[in-house]
C-alpha positions as CSV (number, residue, x, y, z in Angstrom):
1,M,4.7,12.9,17.7
2,A,7.7,15.0,16.5
3,K,10.7,12.9,15.9
4,G,12.8,15.2,18.2
5,V,10.5,15.2,21.2
6,K,12.0,13.9,24.5
7,A,10.2,10.6,25.0
8,A,10.5,7.2,26.5
9,V,11.6,5.1,23.6
10,I,11.7,1.4,23.0
11,G,14.2,0.9,20.2
12,S,13.6,-2.0,17.9
13,V,17.3,-2.8,17.2
14,F,18.0,-5.5,14.7
15,A,21.2,-7.1,13.4
16,V,21.7,-7.6,9.7
17,M,19.7,-10.5,8.4
18,V,17.6,-10.8,11.5
19,G,13.9,-11.2,11.2
20,A,13.6,-14.4,9.1
21,A,11.0,-16.6,10.7
22,G,10.6,-20.3,10.5
23,Y,13.0,-23.2,10.6
24,G,15.2,-22.2,7.7
25,G,15.4,-18.6,8.9
26,Y,16.3,-19.0,12.5
27,T,19.2,-21.4,12.0
28,F,21.0,-18.8,9.9
29,V,20.4,-16.1,12.5
30,N,21.6,-18.3,15.2
31,A,24.9,-18.9,13.4
32,L,25.4,-15.1,13.4
33,S,24.2,-14.4,16.9
34,G,25.4,-17.4,18.9
35,D,22.0,-18.5,20.1
36,G,21.6,-15.7,22.6
37,G,25.1,-16.1,23.9
38,A,24.7,-19.4,25.8
39,G,27.2,-22.2,25.5
40,G,26.8,-25.9,25.2
41,A,29.0,-28.9,24.3
42,A,28.6,-30.0,20.7
43,A,28.2,-33.6,21.8
44,E,25.1,-32.7,23.8
45,R,23.4,-30.6,21.1
46,K,19.9,-31.6,20.3
47,S,18.3,-31.3,16.9
48,G,14.9,-31.2,15.3
49,P,11.9,-29.1,16.4
50,P,11.6,-28.4,20.2
51,S,9.4,-30.7,22.1
52,G,6.3,-29.7,23.8
53,D,8.1,-29.7,27.2
54,E,10.8,-27.6,25.8
55,V,8.3,-25.1,24.4
56,R,6.5,-24.8,27.7
57,A,9.8,-24.5,29.7
58,T,11.3,-21.9,27.5
59,T,8.3,-19.7,27.3
60,A,7.7,-19.9,31.0
61,K,11.2,-18.7,31.7
62,F,11.1,-16.0,29.1
63,F,7.7,-14.6,30.3
64,A,8.8,-14.7,33.9
65,A,12.0,-12.7,33.2
66,W,10.1,-10.2,31.0
67,E,7.4,-9.7,33.7
68,K,10.2,-9.0,36.3
69,G,12.0,-6.6,34.0
70,Q,15.0,-8.8,33.8
71,A,15.9,-7.9,30.3
72,A,19.3,-9.6,30.0
73,R,17.9,-12.9,31.4
74,A,14.9,-12.8,29.0
75,A,17.1,-11.8,26.1
76,A,19.4,-14.8,26.7
77,L,16.4,-17.0,26.1
78,T,16.1,-15.7,22.5
79,N,18.1,-16.5,19.4
80,N,19.2,-12.8,19.1
81,A,20.1,-11.5,22.5
82,A,21.9,-8.4,21.0
83,A,18.6,-7.2,19.5
84,A,16.3,-8.4,22.3
85,E,18.0,-6.9,25.3
86,P,17.8,-3.2,24.4
87,L,14.2,-3.5,23.5
88,L,13.2,-5.4,26.6
89,T,15.3,-3.0,28.8
90,A,13.6,0.0,27.3
91,Y,10.2,-1.7,27.7
92,A,10.5,-1.5,31.4
93,E,12.8,1.4,32.1
94,E,12.1,4.0,29.3
95,A,8.6,3.3,28.1
96,H,7.2,3.3,31.7
97,L,5.5,-0.1,31.2
98,T,5.1,-1.7,34.6
99,D,3.0,-4.4,36.4
100,V,3.5,-6.7,33.4
101,R,1.4,-9.9,33.4
102,I,1.7,-12.4,30.6
103,T,-0.8,-15.2,30.2
104,P,0.1,-17.9,27.7
105,G,-2.5,-19.7,25.7
106,A,-2.5,-23.2,24.3
107,A,0.6,-23.9,22.2
108,H,0.1,-24.9,18.6
109,G,3.2,-26.9,18.0
110,T,6.1,-24.5,18.6
111,R,3.9,-21.4,18.3
112,V,2.6,-19.9,21.6
113,P,-0.1,-17.2,21.7
114,Y,-0.2,-15.0,24.8
115,A,-2.0,-12.0,26.4
116,V,-0.2,-9.1,27.9
117,K,-1.5,-6.7,30.5
118,A,0.6,-3.8,31.8
119,T,0.3,-0.3,33.1
120,V,1.7,2.8,31.3
121,S,2.7,5.6,33.6
122,Y,4.0,9.0,32.5
123,D,4.1,12.4,34.2
124,G,1.7,11.4,36.9
125,K,-0.8,9.8,34.6
126,S,-1.4,6.0,34.3
127,E,-3.5,3.8,32.1
128,P,-3.9,0.0,31.7
129,L,-2.6,-1.5,28.4
130,S,-3.6,-4.9,27.1
131,Y,-2.9,-6.7,23.8
132,R,-2.3,-10.2,22.4
133,S,0.6,-11.5,20.4
134,E,2.5,-14.8,19.8
135,L,6.0,-16.2,19.6
136,T,7.7,-19.2,18.1
137,V,10.2,-21.4,19.9
138,V,13.0,-22.7,17.7
139,R,16.1,-24.8,18.1
140,G,19.4,-23.0,18.2
141,L,21.9,-24.1,15.5
142,T,25.1,-23.9,17.5
143,T,23.9,-25.0,21.0
144,G,20.7,-27.0,20.3
145,R,18.9,-25.1,23.0
146,A,15.2,-24.3,22.7
147,L,15.0,-20.5,22.2
148,V,12.4,-17.8,21.5
149,D,12.7,-16.7,17.8
150,W,13.3,-13.0,18.3
151,Q,11.0,-10.7,16.3
152,P,9.8,-7.1,17.2
153,T,6.3,-8.5,17.3
154,V,7.3,-10.5,20.5
155,V,7.1,-7.1,22.3
156,H,4.0,-5.8,20.5
157,P,2.1,-7.2,17.5
158,Q,2.2,-4.0,15.6
159,L,6.0,-3.4,15.8
160,R,8.0,-3.9,12.7
161,R,11.7,-3.9,12.0
162,G,13.2,-0.6,13.1
163,D,10.0,0.7,14.8
164,T,10.0,2.1,18.3
165,L,7.5,2.7,21.1
166,V,7.2,6.2,22.4
167,T,5.4,7.5,25.5
168,A,5.3,11.3,25.5
169,E,3.2,14.4,24.9
170,S,2.1,14.1,21.3
171,A,3.8,16.6,19.0
172,S,0.7,16.9,16.9
173,P,-2.7,17.6,18.4
174,P,-5.4,15.1,17.6
175,I,-7.8,15.8,14.7
176,E,-11.5,15.2,14.1
177,A,-11.4,14.4,10.3
178,V,-14.7,14.9,8.5
179,D,-15.9,14.2,5.0
180,R,-17.1,16.7,2.5
181,D,-20.5,16.7,4.2
182,G,-19.3,16.9,7.8
183,T,-19.5,13.2,8.7
184,V,-16.8,12.2,11.2
185,L,-14.3,9.7,9.8
186,T,-12.8,7.3,12.4
187,K,-10.4,4.4,12.3
188,E,-13.0,2.2,13.9
189,K,-15.6,2.7,11.2
190,Y,-13.2,3.0,8.3
191,P,-10.2,0.8,9.2
192,S,-8.1,1.3,6.1
193,L,-8.1,5.1,6.8
194,G,-6.0,4.5,9.9
195,P,-2.6,5.3,8.4
196,I,-4.1,8.1,6.4
197,L,-5.7,9.8,9.4
198,D,-2.4,9.4,11.3
199,A,-0.6,11.2,8.4
200,L,-3.2,13.9,8.2
201,R,-2.9,14.5,12.0
202,E,0.9,14.7,11.8
203,K,0.7,17.3,8.9
204,Y,-2.4,19.3,9.8
205,G,-2.8,18.8,13.6
206,D,-1.5,22.3,14.3
207,E,-3.5,24.0,11.5
208,A,-6.7,22.3,12.7
209,G,-6.4,24.1,16.0
210,G,-6.4,21.3,18.6
211,S,-4.2,20.8,21.6
212,P,-1.8,17.8,22.2
213,G,-2.4,15.0,24.7
214,V,-0.1,12.3,26.2
215,E,0.2,9.0,24.3
216,L,1.9,5.7,23.9
217,A,2.6,5.4,20.2
218,I,4.6,3.4,17.6
219,R,7.2,5.5,15.8
220,H,7.9,3.9,12.5
221,A,11.3,3.4,10.9
222,D,10.1,4.6,7.5
223,Q,9.3,8.1,8.8
224,S,5.6,7.6,8.3
225,A,3.2,9.1,10.9
226,D,3.2,7.7,14.4
227,T,0.5,5.2,15.2
228,P,-1.1,5.9,18.6
229,L,-1.7,2.9,20.8
230,L,-3.0,4.4,24.1
231,T,-4.0,7.8,25.3
232,L,-3.0,8.8,28.8
233,A,-4.3,12.3,28.6
234,K,-6.7,13.4,25.9
235,G,-5.8,16.4,23.8
236,R,-8.5,18.6,22.2
237,P,-9.0,17.6,18.6
238,G,-9.2,20.1,15.9
239,R,-11.6,19.8,13.0
240,L,-10.1,18.9,9.6
241,E,-12.2,18.9,6.5
242,T,-11.3,16.4,3.8
243,S,-12.5,15.8,0.3
244,L,-13.6,12.2,1.1
245,S,-17.2,11.0,0.8
246,A,-18.2,8.7,3.7
247,R,-20.6,6.9,1.5
248,V,-18.0,6.1,-1.2
249,Q,-15.4,5.4,1.4
250,A,-17.6,2.8,3.1
251,A,-18.1,1.1,-0.3
252,A,-14.4,1.1,-1.0
253,E,-13.6,-0.4,2.4
254,K,-16.2,-3.2,1.9
255,A,-15.0,-3.9,-1.7
256,V,-11.2,-4.3,-0.9
257,R,-11.9,-6.6,2.1
258,K,-12.9,-9.3,-0.5
259,Y,-9.4,-9.4,-2.1
260,A,-6.0,-9.6,-0.4
261,E,-3.3,-7.1,-1.3
262,S,-5.9,-4.8,-2.9
263,S,-6.1,-1.0,-3.2
264,V,-8.6,1.5,-4.7
265,V,-9.0,5.2,-5.1
266,A,-12.0,7.3,-6.4
267,V,-11.8,10.9,-7.5
268,E,-14.2,13.5,-8.8
269,P,-13.1,14.4,-12.3
270,S,-14.8,17.8,-12.3
271,T,-12.8,19.0,-9.3
272,G,-9.9,16.6,-8.5
273,R,-11.3,15.9,-5.0
274,I,-10.4,12.4,-3.7
275,L,-13.6,10.7,-2.7
276,A,-12.2,7.4,-1.3
277,V,-9.0,5.6,-0.6
278,A,-8.8,2.0,0.7
279,N,-6.2,-0.7,1.1
280,H,-6.5,-4.3,2.3
281,R,-2.9,-5.3,3.1
282,D,-1.2,-7.0,6.0
283,D,1.7,-4.6,6.0
284,G,-0.4,-1.4,6.4
285,F,1.3,0.2,3.4
286,N,-0.8,2.8,1.6
287,A,-0.3,1.2,-1.9
288,A,-3.2,3.2,-3.2
289,F,-1.2,6.4,-3.0
290,Q,2.4,5.2,-2.7
291,G,2.6,2.0,-4.7
292,K,5.1,1.8,-7.6
293,V,4.2,-1.1,-9.8
294,A,3.5,-1.9,-13.5
295,P,-0.1,-1.0,-14.4
296,G,-0.5,-3.4,-17.4
297,S,-3.0,-2.6,-20.1
298,V,-4.7,0.3,-18.3
299,M,-1.7,2.2,-19.5
300,K,-3.2,1.9,-23.0
301,I,-5.3,5.0,-22.2
302,I,-2.2,7.1,-22.2
303,T,-0.7,5.3,-25.2
304,S,-3.9,5.8,-27.2
305,A,-3.8,9.5,-26.3
306,M,-0.2,9.6,-27.6
307,L,-1.2,7.9,-30.9
308,I,-4.1,10.3,-31.4
309,D,-2.3,13.4,-30.4
310,N,0.6,12.7,-32.7
311,G,-1.6,11.9,-35.7
312,V,-0.7,8.2,-35.9
313,T,-4.3,7.0,-35.9
314,T,-7.7,7.8,-34.5
315,M,-10.4,5.9,-32.7
316,N,-11.8,4.7,-36.0
317,G,-8.5,4.6,-37.7
318,P,-6.4,1.4,-38.3
319,A,-4.8,-0.5,-35.5
320,P,-4.3,-4.1,-36.8
321,C,-4.2,-6.9,-34.2
322,P,-1.8,-9.7,-35.3
323,D,-1.0,-12.8,-33.2
324,E,2.6,-11.5,-32.6
325,A,4.5,-8.3,-32.9
326,M,8.3,-8.0,-33.0
327,W,10.1,-4.9,-31.5
328,Q,13.9,-4.7,-31.7
329,G,14.4,-8.5,-31.2
330,Q,11.7,-9.0,-28.6
331,T,8.4,-10.8,-29.4
332,F,5.2,-9.6,-27.9
333,K,2.0,-11.6,-27.8
334,N,-1.7,-11.2,-26.8
335,L,-3.6,-13.1,-24.1
336,T,-4.3,-16.7,-24.9
337,G,-7.4,-17.1,-27.1
338,M,-7.5,-13.6,-28.6
339,K,-8.2,-13.9,-32.3
340,P,-6.1,-11.8,-34.7
341,N,-7.9,-9.0,-36.6
342,P,-5.9,-7.4,-39.5
343,N,-8.7,-4.9,-40.0
344,A,-9.1,-3.7,-36.4
345,S,-9.6,-0.1,-35.6
346,L,-7.9,1.5,-32.5
347,A,-11.3,1.3,-30.7
348,N,-11.6,-2.4,-31.4
349,S,-8.0,-3.2,-30.3
350,F,-8.5,-1.0,-27.2
351,L,-11.7,-2.7,-26.1
352,R,-10.2,-6.2,-26.7
353,S,-6.9,-5.0,-25.1
354,C,-4.8,-6.2,-28.0
355,N,-1.1,-5.8,-27.1
356,T,0.3,-6.3,-30.6
357,A,-1.8,-3.5,-32.1
358,F,-0.1,-1.0,-29.8
359,I,3.4,-2.5,-30.3
360,K,3.0,-2.2,-34.1
361,L,2.0,1.4,-33.9
362,I,4.7,2.9,-31.6
363,D,7.2,2.7,-34.5
364,E,5.2,5.1,-36.6
365,K,6.5,8.6,-37.3
366,P,6.7,11.1,-35.7
367,L,6.9,9.0,-32.5
368,T,10.2,8.9,-30.7
369,D,11.6,7.2,-27.5
370,A,10.4,10.3,-25.6
371,S,6.8,10.5,-27.0
372,L,5.1,8.4,-24.3
373,T,6.9,10.2,-21.5
374,Q,6.0,13.6,-22.9
375,E,2.3,12.5,-23.2
376,A,2.2,11.3,-19.6
377,E,4.0,14.3,-18.1
378,E,2.6,17.2,-20.2
379,R,-0.9,16.0,-20.8
380,F,-1.7,13.8,-17.7
381,G,0.5,15.5,-15.1
382,L,2.4,12.3,-14.3
383,G,6.0,11.6,-13.4
384,R,7.2,15.0,-12.4
385,G,7.3,14.6,-8.6
386,D,5.1,17.6,-7.9
387,W,1.7,16.3,-6.7
388,K,0.7,17.7,-3.4
389,T,-2.3,15.7,-2.3
390,G,-2.1,16.5,1.4
391,I,-0.2,13.4,2.4
392,E,2.7,11.5,0.9
393,S,2.0,10.2,-2.5
394,F,3.7,9.0,-5.7
395,D,2.7,10.6,-9.0
396,G,3.7,7.8,-11.4
397,S,6.7,7.3,-13.6
398,V,6.9,6.9,-17.4
399,P,10.6,7.1,-18.2
400,T,12.1,7.7,-21.6
401,V,13.6,4.4,-22.7
402,S,14.8,2.7,-25.9
403,G,15.0,-0.9,-27.0
404,P,12.4,-3.5,-26.0
405,D,11.3,-1.5,-22.9
406,R,10.0,1.3,-25.2
407,A,7.4,-1.2,-26.5
408,A,6.8,-2.8,-23.1
409,N,6.1,0.7,-21.6
410,A,3.3,1.2,-24.2
411,I,1.4,-1.7,-22.7
412,G,2.1,-0.9,-19.1
413,Q,5.0,-3.2,-18.5
414,G,8.7,-2.4,-18.9
415,Q,9.7,0.5,-16.6
416,V,6.3,2.2,-16.1
417,Q,5.2,2.5,-12.5
418,M,1.8,3.5,-11.3
419,N,-0.7,3.2,-8.4
420,P,-4.5,3.4,-8.2
421,L,-4.4,7.2,-7.4
422,N,-2.4,7.8,-10.6
423,M,-4.8,5.7,-12.8
424,A,-7.9,7.2,-11.3
425,S,-6.5,10.6,-12.3
426,V,-5.6,9.3,-15.7
427,T,-9.2,8.3,-16.3
428,A,-10.5,11.7,-14.9
429,T,-8.2,13.5,-17.4
430,A,-9.1,11.2,-20.3
431,I,-12.8,11.8,-19.9
432,T,-12.7,15.6,-19.2
433,G,-9.7,16.6,-21.2
434,T,-8.5,18.6,-18.1
435,F,-5.8,17.5,-15.6
436,R,-6.9,18.3,-12.1
437,Q,-4.4,17.1,-9.6
438,P,-6.2,14.9,-7.0
439,Y,-6.2,16.2,-3.4
440,L,-7.3,15.0,0.0
441,V,-7.2,18.3,1.8
442,S,-8.0,21.6,0.2
443,P,-4.9,23.5,-0.8
444,K,-6.4,26.6,0.7
445,L,-5.7,25.2,4.2
446,D,-1.9,25.4,3.8
447,D,-1.5,27.5,0.6
448,R,0.2,24.7,-1.3
449,R,0.2,24.9,-5.1
450,L,-1.3,21.9,-6.9
451,A,0.4,20.5,-10.0
452,Q,-0.5,21.7,-13.4
453,A,-0.5,20.1,-16.9
454,R,-1.8,21.0,-20.4
455,G,-4.5,18.4,-20.5
456,L,-5.9,16.9,-23.7
457,P,-7.3,18.4,-26.9
458,A,-11.1,18.1,-26.8
459,G,-11.1,15.7,-29.8
460,T,-8.7,13.4,-28.1
461,A,-10.6,13.3,-24.8
462,A,-13.9,12.6,-26.7
463,Q,-12.3,9.6,-28.5
464,L,-10.8,8.2,-25.3
465,K,-14.1,8.5,-23.4
466,Q,-16.0,6.8,-26.2
467,M,-13.4,3.9,-26.4
468,M,-13.8,3.4,-22.6
469,R,-17.5,3.4,-23.0
470,L,-17.2,0.7,-25.6
471,T,-14.9,-1.3,-23.4
472,A,-17.4,-1.2,-20.5
473,T,-20.3,-2.3,-22.7
474,Q,-18.8,-4.5,-25.3
475,G,-15.2,-5.3,-24.4
476,T,-13.1,-6.8,-21.6
477,A,-14.7,-4.7,-18.9
478,A,-18.3,-5.5,-19.8
479,R,-18.8,-8.3,-17.2
480,A,-17.5,-6.2,-14.3
481,M,-19.5,-3.1,-15.3
482,A,-22.7,-4.9,-16.0
483,G,-25.6,-3.5,-14.0
484,L,-24.2,0.0,-13.7
485,G,-26.4,2.7,-15.1
486,G,-25.5,6.2,-16.2
487,D,-22.6,7.2,-18.4
488,I,-20.0,4.5,-17.9
489,G,-16.6,3.5,-19.3
490,A,-13.6,1.4,-18.3
491,K,-10.3,-0.2,-19.1
492,T,-8.9,-3.5,-17.9
493,G,-5.3,-4.5,-17.3
494,S,-3.2,-7.4,-16.1
495,A,0.5,-6.7,-15.3
496,E,3.1,-9.5,-15.3
497,V,5.6,-9.5,-12.5
498,D,9.0,-11.2,-12.8
499,G,9.1,-14.4,-10.8
500,V,5.3,-14.4,-10.0
501,A,3.1,-16.9,-11.7
502,V,-0.2,-14.8,-11.3
503,S,-0.4,-11.3,-12.8
504,D,-1.5,-8.2,-11.0
505,S,-5.1,-7.3,-11.7
506,W,-5.8,-3.7,-12.7
507,F,-9.1,-1.9,-13.6
508,T,-10.1,1.7,-14.0
509,G,-13.4,3.2,-14.9
510,F,-15.9,6.0,-14.6
511,R,-19.5,6.5,-14.0
512,N,-20.9,10.0,-14.4
513,D,-18.7,12.3,-12.3
514,V,-16.7,9.6,-10.5
515,A,-13.5,7.9,-11.7
516,A,-11.9,5.1,-9.8
517,A,-9.0,2.7,-10.2
518,A,-8.1,-0.5,-8.3
519,M,-5.2,-2.9,-8.2
520,V,-5.1,-6.4,-6.7
521,Q,-1.6,-7.9,-6.5
522,K,-1.7,-11.5,-7.8
523,G,-5.3,-11.0,-8.7
524,G,-5.1,-12.2,-12.3
525,H,-7.1,-10.6,-15.1
526,G,-8.3,-7.1,-14.7
527,G,-12.0,-7.9,-14.7
528,D,-11.6,-10.8,-12.2
529,A,-10.6,-8.9,-9.0
530,A,-9.9,-5.2,-9.6
531,G,-13.0,-4.9,-11.7
532,P,-15.6,-5.8,-9.1
533,I,-13.9,-3.4,-6.6
534,V,-14.1,-0.4,-9.0
535,A,-17.7,-1.3,-10.0
536,A,-18.7,-1.3,-6.3
537,V,-17.1,2.1,-5.7
538,L,-18.7,3.6,-8.9
539,Q,-22.1,2.2,-7.8
540,A,-21.8,4.1,-4.5
541,G,-20.4,7.2,-6.0
542,G,-22.6,7.7,-9.1
């Protein structure tokens, strides 16, 4: 839906610092909000978690007021009446939700699950709505009253801070997205495509030639595409062809389900077409396209290209691997257990993922603080903000830095930011020598101009491809890639995150004309979590 359309809106209004859940969170909120505005003598104030009787009594009163449309009364039973009342008022009066019936389930301590049934009516059309959610009853700090801990999910489980509910004629007609072979792609069959299909509908609904319907939908605070919840009047969907492969997408969906906070992207190196994109995240964020995190040692593909292109060394040239390497006062080390090799070649240090070898080489002439940035931008098309994939995406960042971060950037730490889309493209460029900007929808549909870059000299690409082959068969990626036939190659990575004990797992690889990259936050070593995801996708795509 267009952001300017006249609609019935439920505004998720939140005070600063509201939204903390649990015992430590609600007490601070109550101190700011006054426990929903109700008074009570300090001498009579209760403490400790609410009792079972208090939980039952509070939820019964809250549900009854909500059902009757008594927003002020229901809001007063929460620990943030200022945020709750506008949302509950709009629920009844502006979103056209009536005949509300709430059925509580068995309480689990202070948590109470419940089922909601209501009717959405708009412009002479009505449809039933049903969903489940849960709330928590907490004790107010200033009054000691048992109160509903106010969260937007109290109203609907998919609402987040700042989101709204909108009932209106949709601004964008529905689409029937199909893969490269004409197979229909639906949210039901490919769940992690949900936000992506919504984004495609918002951008290409008109171009696809459909007609709008009437919907209840979530309008997100971050300006991402609306999420439809209920259709009151069906529109006519327009057909939208995508670059995706249903077969590869199915494999990607299955693979990410095994690892929390995981994302994967597969591309076709010969064309740039995106074959699959999948995320397994509680927050619904498309980290595969929009993530901005350190990639760890998969960055060594770009660093190796820089070393070769600038004549510092070659695949078979020297890249000694000591225990430690010092760069401008900062000491860098390898993973525990890696044996030093003073006679190592670049290929050997690459396949073992020796950090110190790369740190030692970045000080060689003619390299400067800007060399890695130039390699990333000019050869691999990264970091210029000009990718046009068809939906919102981030095209990486390799900033020019000095000091210790120059060394850290070379091994994918420091200030480098990437996502799986970026690294799948890096692998595609590395093995073909040509940068082809990845895309989800053909640029011919809307005449957009895809990003361009110089690509790599043929000799550099040949060396990178061979080093990735060796890594997949003899190096750190061998276990994950075992069993894959055809022409294969890979690179592992693990990225340390400040304040987090377990590193992020990264892995990128290729098999014939498919390149893929995956990230699992807090997944550990690259081959442990991200590796199996990439291998499964390559198996399906090759």
